[in-house]
C-alpha positions as CSV (number, residue, x, y, z in Angstrom):
1,M,0.1,0.0,-0.1
2,Q,1.1,3.3,-1.2
3,P,1.3,6.0,1.7
4,R,-1.1,8.9,1.1
5,G,-0.2,12.0,0.2
6,F,-1.5,15.0,1.5
7,E,-4.3,15.8,-0.6
8,E,-5.6,13.1,0.5
9,A,-5.3,12.7,3.9
10,Q,-6.8,16.4,4.2
11,S,-10.5,16.6,3.6
12,T,-11.8,20.5,1.5
13,Y,-14.8,21.4,2.5
14,V,-16.6,23.8,0.0
15,A,-19.0,26.3,1.7
16,T,-22.3,27.0,-0.5
17,T,-24.2,30.2,-0.3
18,M,-27.0,28.3,1.4
19,D,-24.5,28.7,4.4
20,L,-24.5,32.3,4.8
21,V,-28.1,32.3,5.9
22,G,-28.2,33.7,9.2
23,Q,-24.4,35.6,8.7
24,V,-24.8,38.7,10.2
25,R,-22.1,42.1,8.0
26,R,-21.6,45.2,7.5
27,F,-21.7,47.4,4.5
28,G,-18.7,48.8,4.7
29,A,-16.5,49.0,7.9
30,Q,-19.7,51.1,9.5
31,G,-22.0,50.8,7.6
32,P,-25.5,48.8,8.8
33,A,-25.9,46.0,9.7
34,Y,-27.6,43.6,7.8
35,E,-28.5,39.5,7.8
36,V,-28.8,37.3,5.3
37,M,-32.1,35.5,5.1
38,G,-31.7,33.2,1.8
39,T,-30.5,33.0,-1.6
40,R,-31.4,33.3,-5.2
41,A,-30.6,30.9,-8.3
42,N,-28.7,33.1,-9.3
43,G,-26.4,33.6,-6.6
44,D,-28.0,37.1,-5.2
45,L,-28.0,37.1,-1.4
46,M,-31.4,37.9,-0.1
47,I,-30.6,40.1,2.8
48,A,-32.1,42.6,5.5
49,V,-31.1,45.6,7.4
50,V,-31.1,44.8,10.7
51,E,-32.1,49.0,12.0
52,T,-34.7,49.7,9.8
53,G,-35.9,45.9,8.2
54,E,-35.3,46.4,4.4
55,Q,-34.9,43.7,3.2
56,L,-33.4,43.5,-0.7
57,D,-31.2,41.3,-2.6
58,Y,-27.3,41.7,-2.7
59,P,-24.6,40.5,-4.8
60,L,-22.9,37.8,-2.8
61,I,-18.8,39.6,-4.4
62,D,-20.1,42.3,-2.6
63,F,-21.2,39.8,1.0
64,L,-18.2,38.3,0.3
65,A,-15.8,42.2,0.8
66,D,-18.0,43.5,3.9
67,P,-16.4,42.7,6.9
68,I,-18.5,40.4,9.5
69,A,-20.6,42.6,11.9
70,L,-19.1,41.8,15.5
71,T,-22.1,43.7,17.2
72,V,-25.3,44.3,16.2
73,P,-27.5,47.8,17.3
């Protein structure tokens, strides 16, 4: 039996957009917090702004650039 290489011994976790549901982030460093409520078929996220309750679609690429909210008002 041949020894296994690193790639074979390590498992890889691949996140899906559904794994993002429930995460809370901010629009930029000081912006309002928002929560991911769901996903759209085109890959956009359905989010709700915590302070206002406003719901809107938000591009995944923008979400990934936003910081995680450490506190929520």
